[in-house]
Steps between C-alpha positions, in 0.01 A plus 500: 500500500142576605433872551220592741395865530179440693538264793120482530499316167695216660211265576702197603817549708815309408531163673818629661664838451858603570479878506732800497370855535653839426514802272786332310600830336798425279465123539863511618714212620350515848153451354632233264636308799152500657346372177764228474427382854125501432528302177731247666257443786201484267670239284593288801146508640305493172364845591432823310774767499317830556630859498272773633567865428313830494377749242548788541799521736359535855665839557339640187164350588502664843554848360876524531719562198682171542829419331540488121451137404798300372269261317149586398229238491569349158871446562445377856253243372744376235784467749293313760380262230861443394584412863278192467201596713175315431266784594533877538225685685463878478307638795340841430645703787225724636430662835247224564765235441747689720242485782493117508651372824806279490299210646225529237751530218667174600181311583255624238731558203817292537350193666137489390534638147850390406540180698833616644727220615814711537601864474844631402574865588792722595602568862344849499164399353202687646135494399143573604337810647763738639760234415399308809607169345865398491712184503438416871125548440515266199672237710229528767231446238700216345490314830122540513414432136781259411693663218874553461678837521834521317723806540806488273805712583557830323666472160814704444593631156789323330790743448324749726683431824272449795215706354160342544301492180212745516271686261600824671868447418422412138295821459787700644749349256275559198430864592874556546572352156695209647304252291791257466486451878137384492583177318628315811175591679256429218672210328447695175550853371253768600248537218281783378212447259313726267334566168701642211349834401576774250785712628653824381640315197848641523694190607542366149466816294716735709726272701529197274382267780130405476334449837190334640320746724323332790187595688601360837272240660695466825488717812868467592719683249881481517704814558539720196796414281626267230490121545618182334188288457353196336164539329235230473281549192237287330770362271782437745742656748759756391772714657451872527570837661226686687478866592273601789444869556448834330752493211652833614691556174165565327378718787130413460449387862299187416560184702556197277626146504670422169669176404738453208497129418829382355505333159122528471282648227142385569199723560390477864233772509200393704667190643596440861862439586690407812829670582743325736719758673849347504736783594501879521754657265488868586295804599303699248719778364417817306728503196590812303349364179345192336833388354655478849198306624525256208867443579412421862223263393755309290717469813196389706422229244862381507494478881163324498626238254789421737264462797241296313736247343 
């Protein structure tokens, strides 16, 4: 996949572009359906399958806090590439970009620079200054400039009843610790990433369960508690148990993310790992002593092994 982070560097537009546009936070099944439709059309018409997204998130760029991101830039890029897109364009979202009219965005950027032949967007898509552009506006421009507008139906999450897949719903589930319920929306387990750093060095010496302490890379952190996880390292993927929170038994009030990787004895310090959140096991609990905590960790590991079979 070609990655473009400066659209001005694109000297020659594609001969024909099939484009989808959005924030694509989470790259969930709804987004994946858009990418699938784009790649199908591009293949049929010998065109370029193009995804356009924004960095930073528009709400953050305009001075609002914005939501915590489900997928930061590196993971979003990987997932869009895996969806089969030919080109991914990151548009730097600035106040100047936000001031571009809907007409100029379509004419100057999508048509003139990207050679748009067709656009695939969701039913609620809006764009341009003050969000003046929408699906009816796109269709008006399509009649004038001769491109196709394709609006797929909403995608519902499998095993989620009639719930429409949305980034908002996924954030809600993660923050509530209901990580197992995100899988039908994402098509994968929710993942956090981070660098393994020196911790308080008590997992192995005091508890008998060595842990990898993670400096979190992601914005969206699951609810505090203990989780069954799988861990992607530089040498393979392993099962594990993760604790997110303040380790109240030790009463030192430091927030940590610690992962005990099952049947694993390699040194991970300084490496980056990816932790797939499979299922929440329990809340954090303050135990009367280290022995009681160790006994509970043994039970957590036993439960995790059953879940991760």
